[in-house]
C-alpha positions as CSV (number, residue, x, y, z in Angstrom):
1,M,0.0,0.0,0.0
2,R,2.8,2.4,0.8
3,F,4.3,1.7,-2.7
4,F,1.0,2.7,-4.3
5,K,0.9,5.9,-2.2
6,R,4.4,6.8,-3.3
7,M,3.4,6.0,-6.9
8,S,0.4,8.3,-6.6
9,V,2.3,11.3,-5.3
10,T,5.1,10.7,-7.9
11,T,2.5,10.5,-10.7
12,A,0.8,13.7,-9.6
13,L,4.0,15.6,-9.6
14,I,5.1,14.2,-13.0
15,A,1.6,15.1,-14.4
16,M,2.0,18.6,-13.1
17,L,5.4,18.8,-14.8
18,A,4.0,17.5,-18.1
19,L,1.1,19.9,-18.0
20,A,3.4,22.8,-17.3
21,T,5.8,21.8,-20.1
22,A,2.9,21.4,-22.5
23,C,0.9,24.5,-21.6
24,G,3.4,26.9,-20.3
25,D,4.2,30.2,-21.9
26,K,7.5,32.2,-22.2
27,K,8.4,35.1,-20.0
28,G,6.7,38.3,-21.1
29,A,3.9,36.5,-23.0
30,N,1.2,38.6,-21.5
31,A,2.9,41.8,-22.7
32,D,3.2,40.3,-26.2
33,A,-0.3,38.7,-26.3
34,V,-2.0,41.5,-28.4
35,Q,0.8,41.5,-30.9
36,Q,0.7,37.7,-31.1
37,Q,-3.1,37.8,-31.7
38,S,-2.6,40.3,-34.5
39,T,0.1,38.1,-36.0
40,E,-2.2,35.1,-35.7
41,A,-5.0,36.9,-37.5
42,E,-2.7,37.7,-40.3
43,A,-1.5,34.2,-40.5
44,Q,-5.1,32.9,-40.7
45,Q,-5.4,34.6,-44.1
46,R,-2.8,32.1,-45.3
47,E,-1.7,28.7,-44.2
48,M,-0.1,29.0,-40.7
49,T,3.4,27.8,-40.3
50,P,4.0,25.1,-37.6
51,Q,5.8,27.7,-35.4
52,E,3.0,30.2,-35.8
53,R,0.3,27.7,-34.9
54,Y,2.3,26.5,-31.8
55,E,2.8,30.1,-30.6
56,A,-0.9,30.8,-31.2
57,M,-1.8,27.7,-29.1
58,S,0.5,29.0,-26.3
59,V,-1.3,32.3,-26.2
60,Y,-4.7,30.7,-26.3
61,Q,-3.8,28.6,-23.2
62,Q,-3.3,31.6,-21.0
63,E,-6.3,33.8,-21.8
64,D,-9.0,34.1,-19.1
65,V,-8.6,30.5,-17.8
66,D,-10.2,30.1,-14.4
67,S,-10.5,26.3,-14.3
68,M,-9.3,23.3,-16.3
69,D,-10.2,19.7,-16.7
70,A,-7.9,17.1,-18.3
71,R,-7.4,13.4,-18.5
72,I,-3.8,12.3,-18.0
73,T,-2.4,8.8,-18.7
74,M,1.1,7.8,-17.7
75,D,2.4,4.6,-19.2
76,M,5.6,3.6,-17.4
77,D,7.9,0.5,-17.4
78,M,10.7,0.4,-14.9
79,S,13.1,-2.0,-13.4
80,M,13.7,-2.2,-9.7
81,G,16.3,-4.5,-8.2
82,G,16.4,-6.6,-11.4
83,E,12.6,-7.0,-11.6
84,S,10.5,-5.3,-14.2
85,V,7.4,-3.4,-13.2
86,K,4.8,-2.1,-15.6
87,S,2.2,0.4,-14.7
88,V,-0.5,2.4,-16.4
89,T,-1.9,5.3,-14.4
90,E,-5.0,7.1,-15.6
91,M,-5.9,10.3,-13.8
92,R,-8.8,12.7,-14.2
93,M,-7.5,16.1,-13.1
94,T,-9.5,19.3,-12.2
95,F,-7.8,22.6,-11.4
96,F,-9.3,25.9,-10.1
97,M,-7.2,29.0,-10.0
98,E,-9.1,30.9,-7.2
99,P,-9.2,29.5,-4.7
100,L,-6.1,27.5,-5.8
101,K,-7.1,23.8,-5.6
102,A,-7.0,20.6,-7.5
103,R,-8.7,17.2,-7.5
104,M,-7.1,14.0,-9.0
105,E,-9.0,10.7,-9.3
106,M,-6.5,8.0,-10.1
107,N,-6.4,4.4,-11.1
108,I,-2.9,2.8,-10.9
109,D,-2.8,-0.6,-12.7
110,M,0.5,-2.4,-12.1
111,D,-0.4,-5.6,-13.9
112,E,0.5,-8.7,-11.8
113,L,1.0,-6.5,-8.7
114,G,-2.6,-5.4,-8.8
115,S,-4.4,-2.1,-9.1
116,Q,-5.4,0.7,-6.8
117,E,-7.9,3.5,-7.1
118,M,-6.9,6.7,-5.2
119,Q,-8.0,10.2,-4.8
120,I,-5.8,13.2,-4.3
121,Y,-6.9,16.7,-3.3
122,I,-4.5,19.7,-3.2
123,E,-5.1,23.2,-2.0
124,G,-3.0,26.2,-1.6
125,T,-3.0,28.0,1.8
126,E,-2.8,31.6,2.7
127,D,0.8,31.2,3.9
128,N,1.7,29.9,0.4
129,K,2.0,26.3,1.5
130,G,0.4,23.3,-0.2
131,M,-1.7,20.7,1.5
132,M,-2.1,17.3,-0.2
133,Y,-4.8,14.9,1.0
134,I,-4.5,11.3,-0.3
135,F,-7.2,8.7,0.0
136,D,-6.2,5.1,-0.8
137,G,-9.6,3.6,-0.5
138,T,-9.4,3.0,3.3
139,S,-7.8,5.9,5.0
140,W,-6.6,9.5,4.4
141,T,-3.0,10.7,4.5
142,V,-2.1,14.3,4.7
143,Q,1.1,15.9,3.5
144,E,2.1,19.5,3.9
145,S,4.6,21.0,1.6
146,T,5.7,24.3,0.0
147,D,6.6,22.7,-3.3
148,I,3.0,21.5,-4.2
149,S,1.7,25.0,-4.0
150,A,4.6,26.3,-6.0
151,A,4.0,23.7,-8.7
152,M,0.3,24.5,-8.9
153,E,1.0,28.2,-9.2
154,Q,2.6,27.4,-12.6
155,Y,-1.0,27.0,-13.9
156,D,-2.1,30.5,-13.0
157,A,-3.1,31.3,-16.6
158,R,-3.4,35.0,-15.9
159,G,0.3,35.7,-15.7
160,T,2.6,32.9,-14.4
161,F,2.8,30.8,-17.6
162,N,6.4,32.0,-17.7
163,V,8.5,28.9,-18.5
164,Y,9.0,26.1,-20.9
165,V,7.8,27.1,-24.3
166,D,11.1,28.5,-25.3
167,G,12.6,25.1,-24.5
168,I,10.5,23.3,-27.1
169,T,12.2,23.5,-30.5
170,D,12.1,22.0,-34.0
171,I,8.3,22.4,-34.3
172,K,7.0,20.5,-37.3
173,E,3.6,19.8,-38.8
174,V,3.3,16.1,-39.5
175,G,-0.4,15.7,-40.4
176,K,-4.1,16.3,-39.7
177,E,-6.4,14.1,-37.6
178,K,-10.0,14.2,-36.4
179,I,-10.2,13.7,-32.6
180,D,-13.7,13.6,-31.0
181,G,-15.2,15.2,-34.0
182,R,-12.7,18.1,-34.1
183,E,-10.3,18.7,-37.0
184,T,-6.8,19.0,-35.6
185,V,-3.3,19.7,-36.9
186,K,-0.6,17.5,-35.4
187,L,2.7,19.1,-34.4
188,T,5.9,17.6,-33.1
189,G,8.7,19.2,-31.2
190,I,11.8,18.6,-29.0
191,S,12.0,19.4,-25.3
192,K,15.7,19.6,-24.4
193,G,17.0,18.0,-21.2
194,E,18.5,21.3,-19.9
195,D,15.0,22.9,-20.2
196,M,13.4,20.0,-18.3
197,K,15.9,20.7,-15.5
198,E,14.7,24.3,-15.4
199,S,11.1,23.1,-15.5
200,M,11.5,20.7,-12.6
201,L,13.3,23.2,-10.5
202,A,10.8,26.0,-11.2
203,S,7.8,23.7,-10.5
204,G,9.2,22.6,-7.1
205,S,8.5,19.0,-7.9
206,L,11.8,17.9,-6.4
207,D,11.8,20.1,-3.4
208,S,10.6,17.2,-1.2
209,L,14.1,15.7,-1.7
210,S,15.7,18.6,0.1
211,S,15.4,16.7,3.4
212,V,17.9,14.0,2.1
213,L,19.9,16.0,-0.5
214,D,21.8,19.2,-0.1
215,E,21.8,21.8,-2.9
216,E,24.9,20.4,-4.6
217,Q,23.5,16.9,-4.6
218,L,20.1,18.1,-5.9
219,N,21.8,19.8,-8.8
220,S,23.8,16.6,-9.5
221,L,20.5,14.8,-10.2
222,F,20.5,16.6,-13.5
223,E,24.1,15.6,-14.6
224,G,24.0,14.4,-18.2
225,L,20.4,15.6,-18.7
226,E,21.6,18.1,-21.3
227,N,22.1,15.2,-23.7
228,E,18.7,13.7,-23.1
229,N,16.0,15.2,-25.4
230,S,12.3,14.4,-25.2
231,Q,9.8,14.1,-28.0
232,I,6.5,16.0,-27.6
233,E,3.5,15.8,-29.8
234,F,0.5,18.3,-30.0
235,W,-2.9,18.0,-31.6
236,V,-4.1,21.5,-32.1
237,D,-7.7,22.5,-33.1
238,A,-7.4,23.7,-36.7
239,E,-9.7,26.7,-36.2
240,T,-9.2,27.9,-32.6
241,N,-5.6,26.6,-32.1
242,E,-6.7,25.2,-28.8
243,M,-4.6,22.2,-27.6
244,V,-6.8,19.1,-27.9
245,K,-4.2,16.4,-27.0
246,C,-0.6,16.2,-26.0
247,T,1.9,13.2,-25.7
248,Y,5.2,13.7,-23.9
249,D,7.9,10.9,-24.1
250,M,9.9,11.5,-21.0
251,T,11.7,8.1,-21.0
252,S,15.3,9.2,-21.6
253,A,15.3,12.2,-19.3
254,M,13.6,10.5,-16.4
255,N,15.8,7.5,-16.7
256,K,18.8,9.7,-16.3
257,I,17.3,11.4,-13.3
258,Y,16.5,8.1,-11.6
259,E,20.0,6.8,-12.4
260,N,21.6,9.8,-10.8
261,M,19.3,9.4,-7.8
262,S,20.2,5.8,-7.3
263,A,23.9,6.8,-7.2
264,L,23.2,9.6,-4.7
265,I,21.2,7.5,-2.2
266,P,22.7,4.0,-2.4
267,E,21.5,3.2,1.1
268,A,17.9,3.5,0.0
269,G,18.3,0.6,-2.3
270,M,16.8,2.5,-5.2
271,E,18.3,0.5,-8.1
272,L,15.7,1.8,-10.4
273,S,15.8,2.5,-14.2
274,V,13.0,3.8,-16.4
275,D,12.5,1.8,-19.6
276,K,9.4,3.8,-20.7
277,M,7.6,6.9,-19.4
278,V,5.1,8.4,-21.8
279,V,2.5,11.0,-20.5
280,S,-0.6,11.7,-22.6
281,I,-2.9,14.6,-21.9
282,D,-6.4,14.7,-23.6
283,N,-10.1,15.5,-22.9
284,I,-8.9,19.0,-22.1
285,S,-11.6,21.5,-21.2
286,Y,-11.3,25.1,-20.1
287,N,-13.6,27.1,-17.8
288,N,-16.2,24.4,-17.6
289,A,-15.1,22.5,-14.6
290,E,-17.6,21.4,-11.9
291,D,-16.7,22.9,-8.6
292,F,-15.8,20.6,-5.7
293,E,-15.1,20.7,-2.0
294,I,-12.3,18.8,-0.3
295,P,-14.0,16.1,1.9
296,A,-14.3,17.1,5.5
297,E,-12.9,13.7,6.6
298,A,-9.7,14.4,4.7
299,K,-8.9,17.3,7.1
300,Q,-9.7,15.6,10.3
């Protein structure tokens, strides 16, 4: 059961990272939004280039977003102590910006090891801390952390989408597909390992390791990451440039991070390698989320 809880928290943080990487915007994007929209309007009079469509999608993501729904699927194969473990985690995620809160309904299927349904609620507090409430089907666990709140704040679409887009390069259009009745344009790009490092540090998703790693050791987690690029695919609505689906292959980069972590904490017995880690985001909806309350029993 503890393993499933660790998996659920890890999955939630990876999902946040993937969403931030996929949906983030570069610094100063708000100041450039009007100019970008003008450029987009001109481009609509002709066939948009892949880069123009991608930039239009990025601007679209940040405008007047108060809530967001998405389905996130993480397909992961890893090796631990010479044994292979396969897992498929499906998560339905709902975010609200004010008040800052999130709900994640998860199913973790680990093949022969069994499956587990879990719920995670996250809320930001007035003192800028994050509270995470985890229900494993029988009991609640509460974790308090500053990093969760910091990670969630990356989704404040009114001004803090300020990282990651500049790190996605080599944007190409590779085809057109119909998804759920919507005509989409498929784009591909490359997320560089160095930019993933900046993403993870900015999101705070590794701050929980500060209790066992000093600053120098934390930085050493990313040694060699600059050589590990990740493939990212976007399906963009052909008319509105809204992101409809995203797939992010994080295998190479995450394997390097886990390899470095195993070397840093040998006493933990974390001989772990990642053979596959692909995160898919779809069923994305903006400003149409149903409000929710964190269960009272979670806070008892």
